[in-house]
N, C-alpha and C positions, 0 to 999 in steps of 0.2 A: 397535476403533472403525471404523465403515464409511467407505468411501473418499469418500462425499459430504461427510462432516464434515471429513475431511482437506482436501478441495479448498476448502471454505468458509473454513477456518482459514488455509490457505496464502494464498489470494487476499485475505483480510482483512488479513493481515500485509503483503503487497505493497501493498495499497491504503493502509494507514496510512503506510508509508514514502513512497509517491508523494505522498500528501497533504502530508506534512511538507516534501518537496522542492518541490512545486508552490507552497506558501505562501511558501517562501523565494525561489523564482525570481521570483515576482510582486513581491516586496519589494525586489529588487536595484535599486540606483540605476544611472544611465546611464553613468558613466565606464567606460572600457574595462577598467581594472584590477579592476573588480568584476563583470565579466560572466562570470567563470568561477570554479568552486569544485570541491573534492573533499572527501570526508569518509567516515568509517566510521559505519555505523548498526547499532544493536542493537534488537531487539524482544523484549519480555517480556510474556507473558499468563498470568495465573493465574485460572482460572475454575472455577465449580461448575456442573455440568450435571446433568441428571436421573440419569445413570449414575454420577456421582461427581466426583472432582477431576481437573482437566485443566491441564497446564502446556505452554506453547509458548514456545520461545526461538529467535530467529533472528539471523543475522549477515549484513550486506550492506555493500557499498561503493557510493558514488555519485559521479558527475561531472556537472558542468553547464557547458555552453558556450552562451551566449545563451539561446535558448528550448529548447535540447535538454537532456534529462536522461537519464543512463544509470544504471540500477540493476543491480548484480551481486548476485543472491541466492546467497550462498555456503554457508550452513548453516541448517538448520531442524530442530529436534527437537520431538517431541510425546510427552508422558508421560501415561499413563492414558487414559481412566478405567477400563480393564479391571483385573481383580483376578487375580493380582497385577499392579501397575502395570508397564508396559513402556515403554521409550523407543524411538521410531521415528524414522527419517529418511526423509521422503517425497521428498527431492531426489535426482536422479541424480548421478553423478560430474560435478563441474564446475558444478553448479547451473544457473541460468538467467540470461540477461542481457535486460533490458528497456530499450529506448530510446523515449522519448516526446518529441514536439515539442509544447511547451505552447502554441505559437501556433496550430497547425493541428489538434492532437489526433491526429495520425498517430502510430503506434507500430510498433515492430519487436521481436520476441521471438526469441532464438536459444538453441540448446542445444549446448554443447560436446560432450556425449556422443553426440548424434545428428548433429551437424554440419549442421543444418538451421535455416532461419529463416522467419518468417512476418511479413508486414507488413499492417497493418489501419488502419482509420480509426474514431476514436471520436466523430465528429460534426464539423460545421463544414466549412470548405473542404477539398476533396480534395487530399491531399498524401501524400508518402511520405518516410520517412527512410532508405529503402533506395536504394542506387545502381542497383538493377535497374530496367529499364523496366517500368512497370505494364502488366499484361495486362488488356485490356478484359473486363469482366464484366457480367453482367446487373444491373440496378438492384435494390437491396434495399429492402424496406419499411422506413420509419423505425422505429428501435428505441427512440426516446425515450419518456418518459412520455406516456400518453394523458391530455390535459387534461380531456376529458369524464369519464373514469373517476375522475380525482382529485376533480373537483368533485362528482360523484355520491356519492363515499364520505365527504364531509364530514359528512353527517347521522349517520354512525356514530361520530364522535368524541365521547368523553366528557371527555377532558382533552387539552390541547395548550398547551405553553408553551415559549418559547425566550428565553434571555437571554444577552447577551455584554457583559462589562464589563472595563474596563481596571483592572488591579490596581496598587495603590501599591507593591507588593513589587518591588524592583530587585535582589534577591539574585543575585550573579554565578554563572555556571555555567562550570566549568573556566577561571575567570579572566576570562570575558567578561561585561560588564554586559548586563543583559537588560531587555526590555519584555515584560510578561506579561498575557495575557488569560485570564479565567475564563469558562467557558460552562456553561450548564445547559439541558437539554432534557428535557421530559416529554411522553409521548404515551400515550393509552389509547383503545382501540377498543371499541365495544359488545361486551359478553360476554367481554372479555379483561382480564387484569391490566395495570396501567400499566407502562411501561418508562421508567426514569429514567437519564439520562446526565449525569454531571458531569465536568468536566475543566479542564485548564489547558494553554495553549501558550506557550512561552517563546522569544522571538526575540532574537538577538544584536545588540546596538546597534552593535558595532564590526565586524560582518561583513556589513553591508548588509541586516540583517533576516533572515538565515538562521535557521530554527527549530532550536534546539538540543534542545528537549525537548517532547514532547506526552504528557500523562498523562490517561487516561480511566478512569472508574469507572462500571460499568453495574450497575443493580439492577432485578430484576423485582419484581412486586407480591406481595401477601401469600401467595398460593397458588403462587407460582413459586419454584423452587429456583435460578434463574439469577442468578449474580453474576459479575462479571469485573473484573479490574484490568489495564489495558493501558498499557504504557510504551514509547515510541519515543524513542531518544536518538541524537544525532549527536555524534561526537567526532573528534579529529584533523582539524579543519576547516582547509583551506588555500585561499587565494584565488589561483588561477592558471588560465589558460585552457588546457584540455586540447586535444590535437590533434583535428582533424576526423575522423581515421581511427578514433578511439575510438568513434564514434557510427554506424558502419556494420558489418555482419556481416563477420567475418574472411574472407579470400580462401579459396575452396574450399568454402564453405558452400553448400548447395543450397536454393533458394527453394521453399517448398511452399504449397499452396493452402488448408491448414487448420491452425489453431493446434494441433489435436490430433496433427498430424504432428511437432510440436516438443515439446509437453509430454507427459511420461510419466505416465499416470493411475495413481495409487497403488492397489494391490490389497492384499488381506490378506497376500499373500505378499511382494510387492515393498516394501510400506510397513512390513512388520513386522520389518525388519532392525534389529539392535541398533546404536545409535550407539556410536562409540568411547568 
């Protein structure tokens, strides 16, 4: 498998976990005893891609304190689609830690193996979750979607539908009563097969709305071989406020100017190690 596919799958997994946590942090009520939480997260992906079958499994932990969310990506395995299928671990020893401020969209990423960290801004007011004094840098061009380009591309749409509905299903998850939402998204661009996404998000009623389970099913069109089933689940959820020190890089870590000085890009050699 090429390293670009490794990167897309890795960050897709991180994105799903962050989405799950962000949805929960927005749903948390105001009382102080519900402003913090911790949990264990698992990611499972089963997909069919042009070269064959692909499986991705990940393990992470998370903590939340007010608007701050910490994700520790601890393990990630990818199997296939090469023949014979092999299992690869694209993470370095110790994995990665990501801290996001949901209020400001500031983020910090650090690596125990490199003992480096990088702080960036995902949009909105300038802020930093790092204790270091920000270094002045040249202004960057806006990285958000170009509205003119989006509007100009509407003429190429052949299908587009989005639905979100509250499910009457209240089946408990790990003993927690839940509120469930079902969603359905379909999109087709001129000359291409439609892509359909169906799923459900389950939120814990007794944990301030923390999402316990997100399930996605992706299907390509008639001439596409792409299918995928994605599952992100939280377990061992506790509601306590973690210390502020959990949301800053450990002492002795060096601040760097590029995210790629923190992240180790998988290559065919470094990504091809066998998982235990």
